[in-house]
DSSP file (Angstrom, degrees, kcal/mol; ACC not computed):
  #  RESIDUE AA STRUCTURE BP1 BP2  ACC     N-H-->O    O-->H-N    N-H-->O    O-->H-N    TCO  KAPPA ALPHA  PHI   PSI    X-CA   Y-CA   Z-CA
    1    1 A L    >         0   0    0      0, 0.0     3,-1.2     0, 0.0     4,-0.4   0.000 360.0 360.0 360.0 -36.4   20.9   88.8  -31.7
    2    2 A V  G >   +     0   0    0      1,-0.3     3,-1.5     2,-0.2     8,-0.1   0.901 360.0  55.0 -59.7 -40.6   20.6   92.4  -30.8
    3    3 A N  G 3  S+     0   0    0      1,-0.3    -1,-0.3     7,-0.0     7,-0.1   0.640 100.6  60.9 -69.7 -12.7   23.1   93.4  -33.4
    4    4 A Q  G <  S+     0   0    0     -3,-1.2    -1,-0.3     2,-0.1    -2,-0.2   0.516  83.4 104.2 -89.7  -6.4   21.0   91.6  -36.1
    5    5 A L  S <  S-     0   0    0     -3,-1.5    -3,-0.0    -4,-0.4     5,-0.0  -0.389  86.0 -94.0 -71.6 151.1   18.0   93.8  -35.5
    6    6 A P     >  -     0   0    0      0, 0.0     4,-2.3     0, 0.0     3,-0.4  -0.330  40.8-109.3 -58.6 150.1   17.1   96.6  -37.9
    7    7 A E  H  > S+     0   0    0      1,-0.2     4,-2.4     2,-0.2     5,-0.2   0.869 117.2  52.1 -52.5 -44.7   18.6   99.9  -36.9
    8    8 A A  H  > S+     0   0    0      1,-0.2     4,-2.2     2,-0.2    -1,-0.2   0.900 110.6  48.1 -62.8 -40.7   15.3  101.5  -36.0
    9    9 A N  H  > S+     0   0    0     -3,-0.4     4,-2.6     2,-0.2    -1,-0.2   0.903 111.1  50.9 -66.4 -40.9   14.4   98.5  -33.7
   10   10 A L  H  X S+     0   0    0     -4,-2.3     4,-2.6     2,-0.2    -2,-0.2   0.910 110.1  49.2 -64.0 -42.8   17.8   98.7  -32.0
   11   11 A I  H  X S+     0   0    0     -4,-2.4     4,-2.3    -5,-0.2    -1,-0.2   0.924 111.5  49.5 -62.4 -44.3   17.5  102.4  -31.3
   12   12 A L  H  X S+     0   0    0     -4,-2.2     4,-2.8     1,-0.2    -2,-0.2   0.933 112.5  47.0 -61.2 -46.4   14.0  101.9  -29.9
   13   13 A L  H  X S+     0   0    0     -4,-2.6     4,-3.0     2,-0.2     5,-0.3   0.894 109.7  53.9 -63.5 -39.9   15.2   99.1  -27.6
   14   14 A R  H  X S+     0   0    0     -4,-2.6     4,-1.6     1,-0.2    -1,-0.2   0.932 113.3  42.9 -59.1 -45.2   18.3  101.1  -26.5
   15   15 A H  H  X S+     0   0    0     -4,-2.3     4,-2.3     2,-0.2    -2,-0.2   0.935 115.1  48.5 -68.1 -45.6   16.0  103.9  -25.5
   16   16 A L  H  X S+     0   0    0     -4,-2.8     4,-2.4     1,-0.2    -2,-0.2   0.950 117.2  40.5 -59.7 -50.2   13.4  101.7  -23.8
   17   17 A F  H  X S+     0   0    0     -4,-3.0     4,-2.3     1,-0.2    -1,-0.2   0.745 110.3  59.9 -75.4 -20.6   15.9   99.7  -21.8
   18   18 A G  H  X S+     0   0    0     -4,-1.6     4,-2.1    -5,-0.3    -1,-0.2   0.920 109.1  43.6 -65.4 -43.5   17.9  102.9  -21.1
   19   19 A V  H  X S+     0   0    0     -4,-2.3     4,-2.5     2,-0.2    -2,-0.2   0.935 115.3  48.1 -65.5 -46.9   14.8  104.3  -19.4
   20   20 A L  H  X S+     0   0    0     -4,-2.4     4,-2.5     1,-0.2    -2,-0.2   0.897 111.9  49.9 -62.7 -39.5   14.1  101.0  -17.6
   21   21 A H  H  X S+     0   0    0     -4,-2.3     4,-2.1     2,-0.2    -1,-0.2   0.909 109.9  51.1 -64.2 -41.5   17.7  100.7  -16.4
   22   22 A H  H  X S+     0   0    0     -4,-2.1     4,-0.7     2,-0.2    -2,-0.2   0.916 111.2  47.6 -62.4 -43.6   17.6  104.3  -15.2
   23   23 A I  H >< S+     0   0    0     -4,-2.5     3,-1.2     1,-0.2     9,-0.3   0.925 111.4  51.4 -61.6 -44.5   14.4  103.6  -13.2
   24   24 A E  H >< S+     0   0    0     -4,-2.5     3,-1.7     1,-0.3    -2,-0.2   0.838 101.1  61.4 -63.6 -33.6   15.9  100.4  -11.8
   25   25 A Q  H 3< S+     0   0    0     -4,-2.1     3,-0.3     1,-0.3    -1,-0.3   0.720 106.7  47.2 -65.3 -20.2   19.0  102.3  -10.7
   26   26 A N  T XX S+     0   0    0     -3,-1.2     4,-2.3    -4,-0.7     3,-1.7   0.024  73.6 122.2-107.0  25.2   16.7  104.4   -8.4
   27   27 A S  H <>  +     0   0    0     -3,-1.7     4,-2.0     1,-0.3    -1,-0.2   0.727  63.0  69.1 -64.5 -21.8   14.9  101.4   -7.0
   28   28 A G  H 34 S+     0   0    0     -3,-0.3    -1,-0.3     1,-0.2    -2,-0.1   0.800 113.7  29.0 -63.8 -27.3   15.9  102.3   -3.5
   29   29 A V  H <4 S+     0   0    0     -3,-1.7    -2,-0.2     3,-0.1    -1,-0.2   0.819 131.6  33.3 -98.2 -42.4   13.6  105.3   -3.8
   30   30 A N  H  < S-     0   0    0     -4,-2.3    -3,-0.2    -7,-0.2    -2,-0.2   0.476  91.0-132.4-100.5  -2.3   10.9  104.1   -6.2
   31   31 A Q     <  +     0   0    0     -4,-2.0     2,-0.9    -5,-0.3    -4,-0.1   0.634  66.1 128.4  62.1  15.2   10.7  100.4   -5.3
   32   32 A M        +     0   0    0     -9,-0.3    -6,-0.2    -6,-0.2    -1,-0.2  -0.722  31.7 170.2-105.7  83.4   10.9   99.4   -9.0
   33   33 A N     >  -     0   0    0     -2,-0.9     4,-2.6    -6,-0.2     5,-0.2  -0.258  53.8 -89.2 -79.8 177.7   13.7   96.9   -9.3
   34   34 A A  H  > S+     0   0    0      1,-0.2     4,-2.4     2,-0.2     5,-0.2   0.865 127.6  52.7 -59.4 -38.3   14.3   95.0  -12.5
   35   35 A F  H  > S+     0   0    0      2,-0.2     4,-2.1     1,-0.2    -1,-0.2   0.944 111.3  45.0 -63.3 -48.8   12.0   92.2  -11.4
   36   36 A N  H  > S+     0   0    0      1,-0.2     4,-1.5     2,-0.2    -2,-0.2   0.905 114.3  49.2 -63.2 -42.4    9.1   94.6  -10.7
   37   37 A L  H  X S+     0   0    0     -4,-2.6     4,-2.7     1,-0.2     5,-0.3   0.917 109.8  52.0 -61.8 -43.1    9.7   96.5  -13.9
   38   38 A A  H  X S+     0   0    0     -4,-2.4     4,-2.8    -5,-0.2    -2,-0.2   0.900 106.8  52.7 -62.4 -40.9    9.8   93.3  -15.9
   39   39 A L  H  < S+     0   0    0     -4,-2.1    -1,-0.2     1,-0.2    -2,-0.2   0.852 114.7  42.9 -63.3 -33.5    6.4   92.1  -14.4
   40   40 A C  H  < S+     0   0    0     -4,-1.5    -2,-0.2    -5,-0.2    -1,-0.2   0.880 124.3  33.0 -77.7 -39.5    4.8   95.4  -15.4
   41   41 A I  H >X S+     0   0    0     -4,-2.7     3,-1.8    -5,-0.1     4,-0.6   0.840 100.6  74.5 -89.6 -37.1    6.4   95.7  -18.9
   42   42 A A  H >X S+     0   0    0     -4,-2.8     3,-1.6    -5,-0.3     4,-1.5   0.841  89.1  57.5 -53.1 -45.1    6.7   92.1  -20.1
   43   43 A P  H 34 S+     0   0    0      0, 0.0    -1,-0.3     0, 0.0    -2,-0.1   0.745 110.0  47.2 -61.9 -18.5    3.0   91.4  -20.9
   44   44 A N  H <4 S+     0   0    0     -3,-1.8    -2,-0.2    -4,-0.2     3,-0.1   0.523 109.2  54.3 -96.4  -6.9    3.0   94.4  -23.3
   45   45 A M  H << S+     0   0    0     -3,-1.6     2,-0.4    -4,-0.6    -3,-0.1   0.910 116.0   8.7 -93.9 -50.3    6.3   93.5  -25.1
   46   46 A L     <  +     0   0    0     -4,-1.5    -1,-0.3    15,-0.1     2,-0.3  -0.985  63.7 166.2-135.6 142.8    5.8   89.9  -26.4
   47   47 A W        -     0   0    0     -2,-0.4    10,-0.0    -3,-0.1    -3,-0.0  -0.975  43.7 -82.1-150.8 163.6    2.9   87.6  -26.5
   48   48 A L        -     0   0    0     -2,-0.3     4,-0.1     1,-0.1     9,-0.0  -0.374  36.4-128.4 -67.3 144.5    1.9   84.4  -28.1
   49   49 A P  S    S+     0   0    0      0, 0.0    -1,-0.1     0, 0.0     0, 0.0   0.762  89.9  35.1 -69.5 -24.6    0.6   84.7  -31.7
   50   50 A S  S    S-     0   0    0      1,-0.0    -2,-0.1     0, 0.0     0, 0.0  -0.939  98.1 -89.8-129.5 153.3   -2.6   82.8  -31.1
   51   51 A P        +     0   0    0      0, 0.0     2,-0.2     0, 0.0    -1,-0.0  -0.306  50.8 174.4 -60.1 139.3   -4.9   82.5  -28.1
   52   52 A T        -     0   0    0      1,-0.1    -4,-0.0    -4,-0.1     0, 0.0  -0.742  35.4 -73.4-132.9-178.3   -4.0   79.8  -25.6
   53   53 A G     >  -     0   0    0     -2,-0.2     4,-2.2     1,-0.1     5,-0.2  -0.285  48.5-102.6 -75.2 167.0   -5.1   78.5  -22.3
   54   54 A P  H  > S+     0   0    0      0, 0.0     4,-2.3     0, 0.0     5,-0.1   0.828 118.9  55.0 -61.1 -34.2   -4.4   80.4  -19.1
   55   55 A E  H  > S+     0   0    0      2,-0.2     4,-2.3     1,-0.2     5,-0.2   0.939 110.5  43.8 -66.7 -45.9   -1.6   78.0  -18.1
   56   56 A E  H  > S+     0   0    0      1,-0.2     4,-2.4     2,-0.2    -1,-0.2   0.888 113.8  51.9 -66.0 -38.6    0.3   78.4  -21.3
   57   57 A E  H  X S+     0   0    0     -4,-2.2     4,-2.5     2,-0.2    -1,-0.2   0.900 109.4  49.8 -63.8 -40.9   -0.2   82.2  -21.2
   58   58 A S  H  X S+     0   0    0     -4,-2.3     4,-2.2     2,-0.2    -2,-0.2   0.916 111.6  47.9 -64.0 -44.5    1.1   82.3  -17.6
   59   59 A R  H  X S+     0   0    0     -4,-2.3     4,-2.1     2,-0.2    -2,-0.2   0.910 112.7  49.3 -62.4 -42.0    4.3   80.3  -18.6
   60   60 A S  H  X S+     0   0    0     -4,-2.4     4,-2.5     1,-0.2    -2,-0.2   0.919 109.9  50.6 -64.0 -44.3    4.8   82.5  -21.6
   61   61 A T  H  X S+     0   0    0     -4,-2.5     4,-2.5     1,-0.2    -1,-0.2   0.895 109.6  51.1 -61.7 -40.8    4.5   85.7  -19.5
   62   62 A K  H  X S+     0   0    0     -4,-2.2     4,-2.2     2,-0.2    -1,-0.2   0.903 110.3  49.2 -63.7 -41.2    7.0   84.4  -16.9
   63   63 A K  H  X S+     0   0    0     -4,-2.1     4,-2.0     2,-0.2    -2,-0.2   0.921 112.7  46.7 -64.4 -43.7    9.5   83.6  -19.7
   64   64 A V  H  X S+     0   0    0     -4,-2.5     4,-2.8     1,-0.2     5,-0.2   0.900 110.4  53.5 -65.5 -39.8    9.1   87.0  -21.2
   65   65 A A  H  X S+     0   0    0     -4,-2.5     4,-2.7     1,-0.2    -1,-0.2   0.899 107.9  50.5 -62.1 -40.5    9.4   88.7  -17.8
   66   66 A L  H  X S+     0   0    0     -4,-2.2     4,-2.3     2,-0.2    -1,-0.2   0.900 111.4  48.7 -63.4 -40.1   12.7   86.8  -17.1
   67   67 A L  H  X S+     0   0    0     -4,-2.0     4,-2.4     2,-0.2    -2,-0.2   0.933 112.5  47.1 -63.9 -46.5   14.0   88.0  -20.5
   68   68 A V  H  X S+     0   0    0     -4,-2.8     4,-2.4     2,-0.2    -2,-0.2   0.907 111.4  51.6 -63.4 -42.1   13.0   91.6  -19.8
   69   69 A Q  H  X S+     0   0    0     -4,-2.7     4,-2.7    -5,-0.2    -1,-0.2   0.932 110.3  49.1 -59.4 -45.7   14.5   91.5  -16.3
   70   70 A F  H  X S+     0   0    0     -4,-2.3     4,-1.8     1,-0.2    -2,-0.2   0.913 111.0  49.7 -60.0 -43.8   17.8   90.2  -17.8
   71   71 A L  H  < S+     0   0    0     -4,-2.4    -1,-0.2     2,-0.2    -2,-0.2   0.879 112.4  47.6 -65.3 -37.7   17.8   92.9  -20.4
   72   72 A I  H >< S+     0   0    0     -4,-2.4     3,-1.2     1,-0.2     4,-0.3   0.954 114.0  46.1 -65.8 -49.4   17.2   95.6  -17.8
   73   73 A E  H 3< S+     0   0    0     -4,-2.7    -2,-0.2     1,-0.3    -1,-0.2   0.768 124.7  32.7 -66.5 -25.7   19.9   94.3  -15.5
   74   74 A N  T 3X S+     0   0    0     -4,-1.8     4,-2.5    -5,-0.2     3,-0.3   0.081  79.9 120.1-117.9  22.0   22.4   93.9  -18.3
   75   75 A S  H <> S+     0   0    0     -3,-1.2     4,-3.0     1,-0.2     5,-0.3   0.840  72.8  55.0 -61.7 -35.5   21.4   96.8  -20.5
   76   76 A E  H  > S+     0   0    0     -4,-0.3     4,-1.0     1,-0.2    -1,-0.2   0.911 113.7  41.3 -64.8 -40.1   24.8   98.5  -20.3
   77   77 A E  H  4 S+     0   0    0     -3,-0.3    -2,-0.2     2,-0.2    -1,-0.2   0.866 121.6  41.8 -73.4 -36.2   26.6   95.4  -21.6
   78   78 A I  H  < S+     0   0    0     -4,-2.5    -2,-0.2    -7,-0.2    -3,-0.2   0.923 129.0  25.1 -77.9 -45.7   24.0   94.6  -24.2
   79   79 A F  H  < S-     0   0    0     -4,-3.0    -3,-0.2     1,-0.2    -2,-0.2   0.417 123.9 -81.4-104.1   0.3   23.3   98.0  -25.6
   80   80 A G    ><  -     0   0    0     -4,-1.0     3,-1.3    -5,-0.3    -1,-0.2   0.061  33.8 -97.1 108.7 141.5   26.5   99.8  -24.8
   81   81 A G  G >  S+     0   0    0      1,-0.3     3,-0.5    -4,-0.1    -1,-0.1   0.641 115.7  68.2 -64.9 -15.8   28.0  101.4  -21.7
   82   82 A D  G >   +     0   0    0      1,-0.2     3,-1.6    -6,-0.2    -1,-0.3   0.139  61.2 117.2 -91.0  20.9   27.0  104.8  -22.9
   83   83 A I  G X   +     0   0    0     -3,-1.3     3,-1.4     1,-0.3    -1,-0.2   0.812  68.9  61.1 -59.8 -30.6   23.3  104.0  -22.4
   84   84 A A  G X  S+     0   0    0     -3,-0.5     3,-1.5     1,-0.3    -1,-0.3   0.749  90.5  69.9 -67.2 -22.9   23.0  106.8  -19.8
   85   85 A S  G <  S+     0   0    0     -3,-1.6    -1,-0.3     1,-0.3    -2,-0.2   0.594  77.0  81.4 -72.1  -8.3   24.0  109.3  -22.4
   86   86 A L  G <         0   0    0     -3,-1.4    -1,-0.3     1,-0.3    -2,-0.2   0.725 360.0 360.0 -66.7 -20.3   20.6  108.8  -24.2
   87   87 A F    <         0   0    0     -3,-1.5    -1,-0.3    -4,-0.2    -2,-0.2   0.452 360.0 360.0 -86.6 360.0   19.2  111.2  -21.6
């Protein structure tokens, strides 16, 4: 799916997840592992198109957080092993 994104979107995601992956690699110092980063970032990345109840919103946020965590943990495989070269 990532390869089907428009070029500009793919570049933006590579940079965003490159930064998040870099932060996660230093979690021993900064306490920001992939799970913690995902909880902070996920609510700002994807959301439901129409207002829903708190339960549905909570389920949606958890699903997005799991996706973001997966993307952080696997960013080198998803976006290319040279993701560190973005810095």
